[in-house]
C-alpha positions as CSV (number, residue, x, y, z in Angstrom):
1,X,-24.0,36.4,-76.5
2,X,-21.9,33.2,-75.9
3,X,-20.7,34.5,-72.5
4,X,-24.3,35.3,-71.6
5,X,-25.5,31.8,-72.4
6,X,-22.6,30.3,-70.4
7,X,-23.4,32.5,-67.5
8,X,-27.1,31.6,-67.6
9,X,-26.2,27.9,-67.6
10,X,-24.0,28.4,-64.6
11,X,-26.9,30.2,-62.9
12,X,-29.1,27.2,-63.6
13,X,-27.0,24.9,-61.4
14,X,-28.0,26.3,-58.0
15,X,-31.6,26.5,-59.2
16,X,-31.6,22.9,-60.2
17,X,-29.9,21.8,-57.0
18,X,-32.3,23.8,-54.8
19,X,-35.5,22.7,-56.6
20,X,-34.6,19.0,-56.9
21,X,-33.6,18.9,-53.2
22,X,-37.0,20.4,-52.2
23,X,-38.8,18.0,-54.5
24,X,-36.8,15.0,-53.2
25,X,-37.3,16.0,-49.6
26,X,-41.0,16.6,-49.9
27,X,-41.8,13.4,-51.8
28,X,-39.8,11.1,-49.4
29,X,-41.0,13.0,-46.3
30,X,-44.6,11.9,-47.0
31,X,-46.0,9.3,-44.6
32,X,-46.0,5.7,-45.9
33,X,-43.6,3.1,-47.1
34,X,-42.0,4.0,-50.4
35,X,-41.7,0.3,-51.2
36,X,-45.5,-0.1,-51.1
37,X,-46.9,-1.2,-54.4
38,X,-43.7,-2.9,-55.6
39,X,-45.3,-6.3,-55.0
40,X,-48.9,-5.5,-56.1
41,X,-51.7,-5.5,-53.6
42,X,-49.8,-7.7,-51.1
43,X,-47.1,-6.5,-48.9
44,X,-43.5,-7.3,-50.0
45,X,-41.5,-9.9,-48.1
46,X,-39.0,-8.4,-45.6
47,X,-36.1,-9.5,-47.8
48,X,-37.6,-7.6,-50.8
49,X,-38.3,-4.5,-48.7
50,X,-34.7,-4.5,-47.5
51,X,-33.4,-4.8,-51.1
52,X,-35.6,-2.0,-52.3
53,X,-34.5,0.3,-49.4
54,X,-30.9,-0.5,-50.1
55,X,-31.3,0.1,-53.9
56,X,-32.9,3.5,-53.4
57,X,-30.8,4.5,-50.4
58,X,-33.9,4.9,-48.2
59,X,-32.0,4.0,-45.0
60,X,-29.4,6.8,-45.5
61,X,-29.9,10.3,-44.1
62,X,-31.8,12.6,-46.4
63,X,-28.7,14.7,-47.5
64,X,-26.7,11.5,-48.2
65,X,-29.5,9.9,-50.2
66,X,-29.9,13.2,-52.1
67,X,-26.2,13.4,-53.0
68,X,-26.3,9.8,-54.3
69,X,-29.4,10.7,-56.3
70,X,-27.5,13.7,-57.8
71,X,-24.7,11.3,-58.8
72,X,-27.2,9.2,-60.8
73,X,-28.8,12.4,-62.2
74,X,-25.4,13.6,-63.5
75,X,-25.2,10.4,-65.5
76,X,-28.7,10.9,-67.0
77,X,-30.3,8.3,-64.6
78,X,-33.6,9.5,-63.2
79,X,-34.3,6.2,-61.4
80,X,-36.9,3.6,-61.9
81,X,-40.7,3.5,-61.4
82,X,-42.6,1.0,-59.3
83,X,-42.5,-1.6,-62.2
84,X,-38.7,-1.3,-62.6
85,X,-38.9,0.7,-65.8
86,X,-36.4,3.5,-66.1
87,X,-38.1,6.9,-65.7
88,X,-36.0,8.3,-68.5
89,X,-37.4,5.7,-70.9
90,X,-41.0,6.5,-69.9
91,X,-40.4,10.2,-70.2
92,X,-38.7,9.9,-73.6
93,X,-41.8,8.2,-75.0
94,X,-44.4,10.5,-73.3
95,X,-42.5,13.7,-74.0
96,X,-42.9,13.2,-77.7
97,X,-46.7,13.3,-77.3
98,X,-46.7,16.2,-74.8
99,X,-44.2,18.2,-77.0
100,X,-46.4,17.8,-80.0
101,X,-49.5,18.8,-78.0
102,X,-47.7,21.8,-76.5
103,X,-46.4,23.0,-79.9
104,X,-49.9,22.8,-81.4
105,X,-51.4,24.7,-78.5
106,X,-48.7,27.4,-78.5
107,X,-49.1,28.0,-82.3
108,X,-52.9,28.2,-81.8
109,X,-52.7,30.7,-79.0
110,X,-50.0,32.8,-80.8
111,X,-51.7,33.0,-84.2
112,X,-55.3,33.5,-83.0
113,X,-54.4,35.4,-79.8
114,X,-52.1,37.9,-81.4
115,X,-54.3,38.4,-84.4
116,X,-57.4,39.1,-82.2
117,X,-55.4,41.4,-79.9
118,X,-54.1,43.4,-82.9
119,X,-57.7,43.8,-84.3
120,X,-59.0,44.8,-80.9
121,X,-56.2,47.4,-80.5
122,X,-56.7,48.9,-83.9
123,X,-60.5,49.0,-83.5
124,X,-60.3,50.1,-79.8
125,X,-63.7,51.3,-78.6
126,X,-65.6,49.7,-81.4
127,X,-68.1,46.8,-81.3
128,X,-65.4,44.4,-82.5
129,X,-63.2,45.4,-79.6
130,X,-66.0,44.9,-77.1
131,X,-66.9,41.5,-78.6
132,X,-63.3,40.3,-78.3
133,X,-62.9,41.5,-74.7
134,X,-66.2,39.9,-73.7
135,X,-65.3,36.6,-75.4
136,X,-61.9,36.4,-73.8
137,X,-63.4,37.2,-70.4
138,X,-65.9,34.3,-70.9
139,X,-63.1,31.9,-71.8
140,X,-61.0,33.0,-68.8
141,X,-64.0,32.4,-66.5
142,X,-64.7,28.9,-67.7
143,X,-62.6,26.1,-66.1
144,X,-60.5,24.0,-68.4
145,X,-62.3,20.7,-67.6
146,X,-65.6,22.4,-68.6
147,X,-64.2,23.5,-71.9
148,X,-62.9,20.0,-72.5
149,X,-66.2,18.3,-71.8
150,X,-68.1,20.9,-74.0
151,X,-65.6,20.4,-76.8
152,X,-65.9,16.6,-76.6
153,X,-69.7,16.8,-76.6
154,X,-70.3,19.4,-79.3
155,X,-67.3,19.0,-81.6
156,X,-66.8,15.3,-81.0
157,X,-70.2,13.7,-80.4
158,X,-72.7,16.1,-82.0
159,X,-70.7,17.2,-85.0
160,X,-68.2,14.4,-85.3
161,X,-65.4,16.7,-86.3
162,X,-62.8,15.3,-83.9
163,X,-62.2,12.1,-81.9
164,X,-63.7,12.3,-78.4
165,X,-60.6,10.7,-76.8
166,X,-57.1,9.8,-77.9
167,X,-56.7,6.0,-78.1
168,X,-53.3,5.8,-79.9
169,X,-50.0,5.8,-78.1
170,X,-48.6,7.8,-81.0
171,X,-51.5,10.2,-81.8
172,X,-51.6,12.2,-85.0
173,X,-52.0,15.9,-85.2
174,X,-55.7,15.4,-86.1
175,X,-56.3,13.4,-82.9
176,X,-54.5,16.1,-80.8
177,X,-56.3,19.0,-82.5
178,X,-59.2,19.3,-80.1
179,X,-57.1,18.8,-76.9
180,X,-54.7,21.5,-78.3
181,X,-57.6,23.9,-78.8
182,X,-58.9,23.3,-75.3
183,X,-55.4,23.6,-73.8
184,X,-54.7,26.8,-75.7
185,X,-58.0,28.5,-75.0
186,X,-57.2,30.1,-71.6
187,X,-53.7,31.2,-72.7
188,X,-55.1,32.5,-76.0
189,X,-57.5,34.8,-74.1
190,X,-54.6,36.2,-72.0
191,X,-52.4,36.6,-75.1
192,X,-55.3,38.5,-76.8
193,X,-55.7,40.9,-73.9
194,X,-52.0,41.4,-73.4
195,X,-51.5,42.2,-77.1
196,X,-54.4,44.6,-77.2
197,X,-53.3,46.5,-74.1
198,X,-49.6,46.9,-75.1
199,X,-50.4,47.6,-78.8
200,X,-53.0,50.2,-77.9
201,X,-50.6,52.0,-75.7
202,X,-47.8,51.9,-78.3
203,X,-50.1,53.2,-81.0
204,X,-50.4,56.5,-79.0
205,X,-46.6,56.8,-78.7
206,X,-44.6,59.6,-80.3
207,X,-42.4,57.3,-82.4
208,X,-45.5,55.8,-84.2
209,X,-46.9,59.3,-84.9
210,X,-43.4,60.3,-86.3
211,X,-43.3,57.2,-88.5
212,X,-46.7,58.0,-89.9
213,X,-45.7,61.7,-90.4
214,X,-42.7,60.5,-92.4
215,X,-45.0,58.7,-94.8
216,X,-45.2,55.2,-93.5
217,X,-48.5,53.5,-94.1
218,X,-50.5,52.4,-91.0
219,X,-49.8,48.8,-91.8
220,X,-46.0,49.3,-91.8
221,X,-46.1,51.6,-88.8
222,X,-48.0,49.0,-86.8
223,X,-46.2,45.9,-88.0
224,X,-42.7,47.3,-88.1
225,X,-42.7,49.5,-85.0
226,X,-45.6,49.3,-82.7
227,X,-46.3,45.6,-82.8
228,X,-42.7,44.6,-82.5
229,X,-42.3,46.7,-79.3
230,X,-45.6,45.3,-77.9
231,X,-44.4,41.7,-78.2
232,X,-42.0,41.5,-75.3
233,X,-44.7,41.0,-72.5
234,X,-46.5,38.6,-74.8
235,X,-43.4,36.6,-75.5
236,X,-42.7,36.5,-71.8
237,X,-46.1,35.1,-71.1
238,X,-45.9,32.6,-73.9
239,X,-42.5,31.4,-72.8
240,X,-43.8,30.7,-69.3
241,X,-46.9,29.1,-70.8
242,X,-44.9,26.9,-73.2
243,X,-42.7,25.7,-70.2
244,X,-45.9,24.8,-68.3
245,X,-47.4,23.0,-71.4
246,X,-44.2,20.9,-71.7
247,X,-44.7,20.0,-68.1
248,X,-47.9,18.3,-69.2
249,X,-51.4,19.6,-68.7
250,X,-52.7,17.1,-66.3
251,X,-56.4,18.0,-66.5
252,X,-56.5,18.1,-70.3
253,X,-54.5,14.9,-70.7
254,X,-56.8,13.1,-68.3
255,X,-59.9,14.3,-70.1
256,X,-58.8,13.2,-73.5
257,X,-56.9,10.1,-72.3
258,X,-53.5,11.3,-73.6
259,X,-50.5,9.3,-72.5
260,X,-48.3,12.3,-71.9
261,X,-46.1,13.7,-69.1
262,X,-49.1,15.0,-67.2
263,X,-50.8,11.7,-67.2
264,X,-47.6,10.0,-66.1
265,X,-47.2,12.3,-63.1
266,X,-50.9,11.9,-62.2
267,X,-50.5,8.1,-62.2
268,X,-47.3,8.2,-60.3
269,X,-48.9,10.3,-57.6
270,X,-51.9,8.0,-57.4
271,X,-49.7,4.9,-57.1
272,X,-47.4,6.7,-54.5
273,X,-44.5,6.1,-56.8
274,X,-42.1,8.6,-55.3
275,X,-39.2,7.6,-57.6
276,X,-41.1,8.4,-60.7
277,X,-42.5,11.7,-59.4
278,X,-39.1,12.9,-58.4
279,X,-37.5,11.9,-61.7
280,X,-40.4,13.4,-63.8
281,X,-40.5,16.7,-62.0
282,X,-36.7,17.0,-62.1
283,X,-36.8,16.7,-65.9
284,X,-39.6,19.4,-66.0
285,X,-37.4,21.8,-64.0
286,X,-34.6,21.4,-66.4
287,X,-36.8,21.9,-69.5
288,X,-38.5,24.9,-67.9
289,X,-35.2,26.6,-67.3
290,X,-34.0,26.0,-70.8
291,X,-37.3,27.5,-72.2
292,X,-36.8,30.6,-70.0
293,X,-33.3,31.0,-71.5
294,X,-34.6,30.8,-75.0
295,X,-37.2,33.5,-74.2
296,X,-34.5,35.8,-72.8
297,X,-32.6,35.4,-76.0
298,X,-35.6,36.4,-78.0
299,X,-35.8,39.7,-76.2
300,X,-32.7,40.8,-78.1
301,X,-34.3,39.8,-81.4
302,X,-37.4,41.8,-80.7
303,X,-35.7,44.9,-79.3
304,X,-32.0,45.4,-80.3
305,X,-31.6,47.9,-77.4
306,X,-31.7,45.0,-75.0
307,X,-28.2,43.9,-74.3
308,X,-27.1,40.4,-73.1
309,X,-23.6,41.6,-72.0
């Protein structure tokens, strides 16, 4: 296991190098002056522009500038945004909010999605199964921003159960509850359908019939054997989704005014703050790779036949 983890970390190095280079090249290849916005609405004096270009190595060839950026990245320096604030400092504050929102969303989609999928698989062909399939199809068909607006209107304005927007820079779980439900809705529908499909297939497998023939109750045969073997595709999807959620759901965070990573990237793009965009996306790449590693390690927990040698 230890050798596998070390090997995976070594495999991450070329991935990080390749993705960060593409991001760096694409952001700074865009037309326009990267120093624009540093001095507000007015153009910066030539001396200030020269200082900015020297500070961020904008006069160097792209490969040279990228190597210098890597040198700072190796020290944990993601650069500074337009206002001179270190990107790492901004992300450390915003990641706490996004991580809390992502964890709440992943728990909601796991609990409700897997439970609904198990019910649909056990009652396959029944009215309950049809109701669950139709409901998930409706959720998949509705855009996230529509779900967000509907949730704000009915659950926030009409019923008053949740705040309509998040006004605090350190929101509580109650304030993030409605955004988490909206964020989890689409993924929850996919988890339900994935669980139903895989579990229904495994319930017809020979090993489940053998387990029942040996005297195992249906609950133990499903929970101990069929469900465990059905979880690998679901865990794969949820691992990918959790990485994406940690990247910040830009639409959801904008709807509910959440000061998370998604909002930070959106503002940086709007302000043409290339330094903040590159730093934020680089951090997301690293987080996403680590989440994928954790998911791969979970495969061995779910199925001991999977070897990490």
